[in-house]
C-alpha positions in Angstrom: 133.5 48.4 -18.6 132.0 45.8 -16.3 130.1 46.9 -13.2 128.5 44.7 -10.5 125.8 46.2 -8.2 124.6 44.4 -5.1 121.0 45.5 -4.4 119.2 45.8 -1.1 117.0 43.0 0.1 113.6 44.9 0.2 111.6 46.4 -2.6 111.4 49.9 -1.1 115.1 50.1 -0.4 115.8 48.8 -3.9 113.6 51.5 -5.5 115.4 54.1 -3.5 118.7 53.1 -5.0 117.5 53.8 -8.5 118.5 57.5 -8.6 122.1 56.4 -7.8 121.9 53.6 -10.4 120.7 56.1 -13.0 123.8 58.2 -12.3 126.0 55.2 -12.7 124.5 54.6 -16.1 125.0 58.2 -17.1 128.6 58.1 -16.1 129.2 54.8 -17.8 126.7 54.6 -20.7 128.4 51.7 -22.4 129.0 49.6 -19.3 127.8 46.0 -18.9 126.0 46.0 -15.6 125.4 42.9 -13.4 122.9 42.8 -10.6 123.2 40.7 -7.5 120.4 40.6 -4.9 117.2 39.1 -3.6 114.5 37.7 -5.8 112.5 40.8 -5.1 115.2 43.4 -5.8 116.4 41.7 -9.0 112.9 41.2 -10.3 112.1 44.9 -9.7 115.1 46.1 -11.7 115.3 43.4 -14.4 114.1 45.8 -17.2 116.9 48.3 -16.5 119.1 49.2 -19.5 122.6 47.9 -19.9 121.9 44.8 -17.8 124.4 42.1 -18.8 123.7 39.5 -16.1 121.4 39.0 -13.0 122.3 36.7 -10.2 119.9 36.0 -7.4 121.4 35.8 -3.9 120.4 32.4 -2.5 123.1 32.3 0.1 120.7 32.1 3.0 119.4 28.8 1.7 122.9 27.3 1.7 124.2 25.3 4.7 127.5 27.1 4.3 126.6 30.7 3.5 130.0 32.2 3.4 131.3 29.4 1.1 128.3 30.0 -1.2 129.1 33.7 -1.4 132.8 32.9 -2.1 132.0 30.5 -4.9 129.5 32.9 -6.4 131.9 35.8 -6.3 134.5 33.8 -8.2 131.9 32.5 -10.7 130.7 36.1 -11.5 134.1 37.0 -12.9 136.1 40.2 -13.0 134.7 43.7 -12.7 136.1 47.2 -13.1 133.7 48.5 -10.4 131.7 46.7 -7.7 129.1 48.5 -5.6 127.1 47.2 -2.7 124.0 49.1 -1.5 124.0 46.8 1.6 125.9 47.5 4.8 125.9 44.0 6.3 129.0 42.0 7.2 128.1 39.3 4.7 128.0 42.0 2.0 131.4 43.2 3.1 132.7 39.6 2.7 131.1 39.3 -0.7 132.8 42.4 -1.9 136.1 41.2 -0.5 135.7 37.9 -2.4 134.9 39.7 -5.7 137.6 40.4 -8.2 137.1 44.1 -8.9 139.5 47.0 -9.5 137.4 49.3 -7.3 134.9 48.4 -4.6 132.4 50.7 -2.8 130.1 49.7 0.0 127.2 51.6 1.5 127.8 52.3 5.2 124.9 52.5 7.6 124.3 55.5 9.9 127.1 57.7 8.7 124.9 60.1 6.7 121.8 62.1 7.6 118.8 62.7 5.4 116.5 60.7 3.2 117.5 57.1 2.4 117.8 58.1 -1.3 120.4 60.7 -0.3 122.3 58.3 1.8 122.6 55.8 -1.1 123.7 58.7 -3.4 126.3 60.0 -0.9 127.9 56.6 -1.0 128.7 57.3 -4.6 129.2 61.0 -4.3 126.4 61.8 -6.7 123.3 64.0 -6.6 120.1 62.0 -6.8 117.3 62.9 -9.2 114.0 61.0 -9.5 113.3 57.4 -8.7 113.1 55.2 -11.9 111.5 51.9 -12.8 111.1 50.6 -16.3 108.0 48.5 -16.1 105.1 49.9 -18.3 102.0 51.1 -16.4 98.9 48.9 -16.6 96.0 50.4 -18.4 92.9 50.2 -16.2 89.5 50.4 -17.8 88.3 52.9 -15.2 89.9 55.3 -12.7 91.3 53.2 -9.9 92.2 53.7 -6.3 94.9 51.4 -4.9 95.4 50.4 -1.3 98.5 48.9 0.2 97.6 47.8 3.7 100.7 45.7 4.5 104.2 46.5 5.5 106.9 43.8 5.6 108.9 45.4 8.4 106.3 44.7 11.0 102.8 45.2 12.4 103.6 48.6 13.9 103.7 50.1 10.4 100.3 49.0 9.5 97.3 51.2 9.5 94.0 49.6 10.5 91.8 47.6 8.1 88.6 49.4 9.0 90.2 52.8 8.2 91.5 51.7 4.9 88.0 50.3 4.1 86.3 53.6 5.0 88.6 55.4 2.5 87.9 52.8 -0.2 84.1 52.9 0.4 84.1 56.7 0.2 85.6 56.5 -3.3 84.0 53.3 -4.6 81.3 54.9 -6.6 83.8 57.0 -8.6 86.8 54.6 -8.6 87.4 50.9 -8.9 89.3 49.7 -5.8 92.4 47.4 -5.9 94.1 46.0 -2.8 97.8 45.1 -3.0 99.8 42.9 -0.6 102.3 40.1 -0.4 101.8 36.5 0.5 102.2 37.4 4.2 99.6 40.1 3.9 96.7 38.0 2.5 94.9 37.9 5.8 94.8 41.6 6.5 94.0 42.4 2.8 91.0 40.0 3.0 89.9 41.8 6.2 90.0 45.1 4.3 88.2 43.6 1.3 85.3 42.3 3.5 84.8 45.8 5.1 84.6 47.7 1.8 81.1 48.6 0.4 81.7 48.7 -3.3 83.6 47.2 -6.3 86.9 45.8 -5.1 89.7 43.6 -6.5 92.0 41.9 -4.0 95.4 41.1 -5.5 97.2 40.3 -2.3 99.5 37.3 -2.8 98.4 37.1 -6.5 101.1 39.2 -8.3 104.8 38.8 -8.9 107.0 41.9 -8.5 106.7 43.0 -12.1 102.9 42.8 -12.2 102.7 44.6 -8.8 104.8 47.5 -10.2 102.8 47.6 -13.5 99.5 47.7 -11.6 100.6 50.4 -9.2 102.1 52.4 -12.0 98.6 52.7 -13.7 96.7 53.9 -10.6 94.8 57.1 -10.4 95.2 57.4 -6.6 97.0 55.4 -3.9 96.8 55.0 -0.1 99.7 53.1 1.5 101.6 52.4 4.7 105.4 53.1 4.6 106.2 50.2 2.3 107.8 49.0 -0.9 104.6 49.7 -2.9 104.6 53.3 -1.6 108.0 53.8 -3.2 106.9 52.1 -6.4 104.1 54.7 -6.6 106.6 57.5 -6.1 108.6 56.4 -9.0 105.6 56.9 -11.3 104.4 60.0 -9.4 101.1 58.5 -8.5 98.9 60.8 -6.3 99.5 59.2 -2.9 98.7 59.6 0.7 101.2 57.8 2.9 100.5 56.7 6.4 103.4 57.0 8.9 103.5 56.0 12.5 106.6 54.3 14.0 108.9 55.0 11.1 110.7 58.2 10.1 109.1 60.0 7.2 112.1 62.3 6.9 114.1 59.2 5.9 111.7 57.0 4.0 108.8 59.0 2.6 108.1 59.2 -1.1 111.1 60.8 -2.9 110.4 63.6 -5.3 106.7 62.9 -5.8 104.9 66.3 -6.0 101.6 64.5 -5.7 102.4 63.0 -2.3 101.0 63.8 1.1 102.1 62.3 4.5 99.7 61.6 7.4 101.6 61.5 10.6 100.7 62.7 14.1 104.4 63.1 15.1 103.8 61.7 18.6 106.6 62.0 21.2 107.2 58.3 21.1 107.6 58.3 17.3 109.5 57.4 15.4 110.4 54.4 17.6 111.4 52.3 14.5 110.1 49.2 16.2 108.5 46.3 14.4 105.8 46.0 17.2 104.6 48.9 19.3 106.7 48.8 22.5 104.1 50.5 24.6 101.2 48.4 23.2 98.8 51.4 22.7 99.9 51.9 19.0 98.5 55.5 19.2 100.7 56.6 16.3 98.6 54.6 13.9 95.4 54.1 15.9 94.7 57.8 16.2 94.9 58.4 12.4 91.4 58.3 11.0 90.0 57.8 7.5 88.6 61.3 7.3 92.1 62.8 7.4 93.1 60.7 4.3 89.8 61.4 2.5 90.2 65.1 3.0 93.7 65.1 1.6 92.6 63.1 -1.4 89.5 65.2 -2.1 91.1 68.6 -1.6 94.6 68.1 -3.0 95.0 65.0 -5.1 91.8 64.4 -7.2 92.5 65.1 -10.8 88.8 65.0 -11.8 87.3 67.8 -9.7 
């Protein structure tokens, strides 16, 4: 049986599809699976079992995007089942172009609940845990990770000085590692400069596989609502997640018993905006380092 799966664009969304993909593999253990998606999503899942082929979606680079999708759909061949975890119009066209006996597309805003559940409902399966297949990095010493970015927009980002206070508090007991993408180098450097203690800044220096491996080996993690936060959930890393403008009922860590959410649940939140529409940014500004430190010390430390 040949199955094609179109993955979401972003890392976090891709990780949240993995319970559904695991169910597909359980139902069709001998299937040949092809992944189609962004560089980020295909890199994150390239170690999945049963992978027959991976095709990176480069249609946005093409002058004639629809034509590129049409040609690619035909080149990929015939499938028994094609599934898209994207709800866009272009994905609808791509599915239409594909030669497949059965086609399923994720539809936005028709289900309630966590995003993991929304993806699973598309396939009428019950989601279990998140799953990634990269092997955890072995650190020489207990390590606290910090993810200070958030690709969606600046409104999701907690403040560098607060991240630094948390890191400084733990720096005598833990090594500190800062994670971030190419677009987050500046804010990661700001955090690094404010930390009093041993720190390694990996912002912009890792590919997706190395990012996953390094997060998977952490002792503790502090993160904004972001792709790295979901990576940590898949390895059940003790985590404090900072939520402001986004909805933690939909995008918090899934099935991580070692996870805590810090959110002040203001009346204006979740606004789901990339930039604070009322400028004050109180949903993040009012969250202080002591709240995170208290959660880590009282609930998540494994060495007390």
